[in-house]
C-alpha positions in Angstrom: -16.7 -29.0 -22.2 -16.0 -25.4 -21.8 -16.3 -22.6 -24.1 -14.4 -19.7 -25.1 -15.2 -16.4 -24.3 -15.5 -14.1 -28.0 -15.4 -17.1 -30.6 -17.7 -18.2 -33.3 -20.1 -20.7 -32.0 -20.4 -23.7 -34.1 -23.1 -23.7 -36.8 -22.5 -19.9 -37.0 -20.7 -20.3 -40.8 -17.9 -21.9 -42.4 -14.9 -21.8 -40.2 -15.6 -25.1 -38.3 -16.6 -28.7 -39.1 -14.3 -28.7 -42.4 -12.6 -31.1 -43.8 -9.0 -29.6 -43.1 -10.1 -29.7 -39.2 -11.5 -32.9 -39.3 -8.2 -34.7 -40.8 -6.2 -32.4 -38.4 -8.4 -33.0 -35.3 -7.7 -37.2 -36.3 -3.9 -36.7 -36.5 -4.3 -35.0 -33.0 -5.9 -37.7 -31.4 -4.0 -40.1 -33.1 -0.9 -39.2 -31.6 -2.0 -38.1 -28.4 -3.7 -41.7 -27.7 0.1 -43.1 -28.9 1.6 -40.8 -26.7 -0.4 -40.9 -24.0 0.0 -45.4 -23.7 3.8 -44.2 -24.1 3.5 -42.2 -21.0 1.8 -44.5 -19.1 4.1 -47.3 -20.0 7.2 -45.5 -19.0 5.8 -44.3 -15.5 4.4 -47.8 -14.4 8.1 -49.1 -15.4 9.3 -46.1 -13.2 10.4 -47.3 -9.1 11.2 -43.9 -8.0 15.3 -43.8 -8.3 16.7 -40.7 -8.2 17.9 -41.2 -11.9 14.4 -41.6 -13.0 13.8 -37.5 -12.6 15.0 -36.5 -16.1 13.1 -38.9 -17.7 10.0 -38.6 -15.8 10.4 -34.7 -17.0 10.9 -35.4 -20.5 7.8 -37.7 -20.5 5.7 -35.1 -19.0 6.9 -32.6 -21.5 6.4 -34.3 -24.5 3.0 -35.2 -23.2 2.0 -31.7 -22.1 2.9 -30.7 -25.9 0.6 -33.1 -27.7 -2.3 -32.3 -25.3 -1.8 -28.7 -26.2 -2.3 -29.7 -30.0 -5.1 -31.6 -29.6 -7.2 -28.8 -27.6 -6.1 -27.1 -30.1 -7.0 -29.0 -32.6 -10.7 -29.6 -30.6 -11.3 -25.4 -30.8 -10.3 -25.4 -34.5 -12.7 -28.1 -35.7 -16.1 -26.9 -33.3 -15.0 -23.7 -32.0 -14.6 -25.2 -28.3 -11.8 -25.7 -26.0 -12.0 -29.0 -23.9 -9.0 -28.2 -21.6 -8.5 -24.7 -20.2 -4.7 -25.0 -20.5 -2.8 -21.6 -19.5 0.1 -20.8 -22.2 3.6 -20.6 -21.3 4.1 -16.9 -19.5 0.7 -16.0 -19.7 0.3 -16.8 -15.6 -1.5 -14.6 -14.1 1.3 -12.7 -11.2 -0.1 -13.7 -7.2 -1.1 -10.2 -6.7 0.5 -8.7 -3.4 -1.6 -7.5 -0.8 -1.7 -4.2 -0.5 0.8 -2.2 2.0 -1.5 -0.9 4.6 -1.1 2.6 4.9 -0.5 3.8 8.3 -3.0 6.3 9.9 -1.9 9.8 10.3 -3.7 12.7 11.4 -1.8 16.4 11.6 -3.5 18.6 14.5 -2.3 22.3 13.8 -3.2 25.1 15.8 -2.6 29.0 16.2 -3.1 31.0 19.1 -2.6 35.0 19.1 -1.9 36.5 22.8 -2.6 39.9 24.3 -0.5 41.0 27.4 -2.1 43.0 29.5 -0.2 41.9 33.0 3.7 41.9 32.5 4.6 41.3 35.8 2.0 38.4 36.9 2.8 36.2 33.7 6.9 36.8 34.3 6.1 35.7 37.9 4.1 32.4 36.4 6.7 31.7 34.2 9.8 31.9 36.9 7.5 29.8 38.8 7.1 27.2 36.8 10.7 27.4 35.2 11.7 26.5 38.9 8.9 23.4 39.0 9.9 22.1 35.4 13.6 23.2 35.0 14.4 23.1 31.6 18.2 22.4 29.7 20.9 24.9 30.8 22.5 26.9 28.4 26.0 26.8 27.2 26.9 29.3 30.0 25.9 25.9 32.6 22.6 28.8 33.5 18.7 28.6 32.8 17.3 30.8 30.6 15.9 34.5 32.4 12.5 34.4 32.5 12.6 38.6 31.8 10.2 38.9 28.5 6.5 37.5 28.0 7.5 34.9 25.5 10.2 33.2 27.9 7.3 33.2 30.4 4.9 31.6 27.9 7.1 29.0 27.0 8.2 27.8 30.4 4.6 27.9 31.4 3.7 25.7 28.6 6.4 23.3 29.2 5.1 22.6 32.4 0.7 22.1 31.6 0.8 21.6 27.5 -1.7 24.4 25.6 -3.0 26.6 28.8 -4.2 29.6 26.5 -7.2 30.1 28.4 -5.3 29.8 31.9 -2.0 32.2 31.4 -1.7 34.5 34.2 -2.0 38.6 32.9 -3.0 37.4 29.1 -5.8 37.4 27.4 -7.0 35.2 24.6 -6.9 37.3 21.1 -7.8 34.6 18.9 -7.3 30.9 18.5 -7.6 28.2 16.2 -6.8 24.2 16.1 -7.7 22.2 13.2 -6.9 18.5 12.6 -6.4 17.1 9.0 -5.8 14.3 7.8 -3.0 14.2 5.5 -3.1 12.9 1.7 -0.4 11.1 0.1 2.0 11.0 -0.4 2.8 12.6 2.8 6.3 14.7 3.8 6.0 14.6 8.1 7.4 17.3 9.7 10.8 18.0 10.3 11.0 18.6 14.0 15.1 19.2 13.1 14.5 21.9 10.2 15.7 25.3 10.5 12.6 27.2 9.1 10.5 26.0 12.3 7.3 28.3 10.9 6.8 26.6 7.8 7.0 23.4 9.0 4.6 24.7 11.2 1.7 24.7 8.4 -0.6 22.4 7.7 0.2 19.1 5.0 -2.3 18.8 2.1 -5.7 16.6 3.3 -9.0 16.3 4.8 -10.0 18.3 7.8 -12.1 16.7 9.6 -12.6 18.8 13.0 -11.9 22.5 13.6 -12.1 25.1 16.3 -11.8 28.6 16.3 -11.5 30.8 19.7 -12.1 34.8 19.9 
């Protein structure tokens, strides 16, 4: 027998064991006994034919209704419910597994460089372009390496972030942050018109930071 939570227990007042609840329980028990006997006889007479499915369903529904009524009558009389029956429409929905969020890390860096030997830098940039030529421009020619920024671009295409090894260049300052973004996360738009705005670090937790000067 299962006690129902947050309900008054027998003996704690005049709510239970009244003459009215006694008569109601007796009637509910009589109806349930009759229905149970009829239900059993109907099932024993079945052979499993396809035309018996509707009859079986009707028999089950009729018995279920009387079982619920009897269970309610027991509760009204004793304050306890022998059967834990789920009421229609109160079935707990199956919890859907939470969608696992992919792990993301944003690495944002900035390096300020001072050119101290432009000729050495341009020569290194042209050599890098020869070894790793970039896409040709609209005229079908390579971008001429005649500026510090073009030279640094060509060297970086070949070596990556070679800020400490650029010929003719001193590192003024540098900083790098590793950020675990907070959701909702707006990813970097590589094709955005305003690339400078996109380079900013997203909202999140900085896990590591490095600085150079």
